[in-house]
N, C-alpha and C positions, 0 to 999 in steps of 0.2 A: 506421422505424428507418432512425438514420445507421449504417453500417457502418464509419466507421473509428472509429479507435483511435490516441490519442496515444505510446500504449506497446505494445511488442507484447512473444510470448514469448519470456523469454531476456536479456531488457533487465534492468541496474540499475537500478533508482529509488531515490529519498530519501525517507523518511514520518518527519514530526514528531509524529504522535498514534497513538493508538491506543485499539482500543474495550475499557472496563474495565465490570466491574462494582463494585468496589470501595468508591464513595459510593453507588449505587443500584443495586436489583434490577436498572431495565429497561435499566441501560449506559448508556453515554456516549462522548464522543469527548475523550479526556485528553491534551494539550501532554506530550513527552514532552520531559525534561531532553538529553537529545542526539538526536538524529535518527540513525537505523538508516537502513543499504543493506538492500532488499529485491532480491528476483529475481523478475520475473513468471512464474508457472507455469502462466497461463489467463489468456484473456480472453472473456467474454461479455458479451452485445448484449445489451441490453433495451428498454425501449419510454424509458426513463428515458438510454436512454447505457450507453456501455460502462464496466464493472465487473472488477473484475481479483484474483485469485486469487495469493496473496503468498509467498513463505519468507524468512525473515530467512535472510541471509548467514550471519549471526555465529550459529552452534546450540544457544548458549544461551541465546539466547533462548527462550520459549514460543512456541509457532508462532499466529500470528493465525487467532481465532477466524471471523472476516468477510472479506468483498471490499470493497475497495477502489474505489470513484468515484475519478475524473479530478481531482477537486477535493480528491480526499483525499491526493494524491500530489503532493508539495512539488514533484517534478524529476527530472532524467534525473540518472542518477549518471553525474559529470564526474572520472574520474582527474586530479588534478593530479600535471606532474611537474617538480622541480626542475629 
């Protein structure tokens, strides 16, 4: 098992899809109209690689019900300065 992760606890990341059961009971990942900024709260290492427990920076969104794989995270959040 690889014990390296691309993202660290406390980092902000961009996520552009969420798990939803709106269309079918089994659920699926659905693309968001607007990407969201999330904070990495926990990193778990599994036989399939690291997965991440996140919370949305904007607390008005419902908390995520799943952990995200690295492939589900779009990128690190970068602050753009004018």
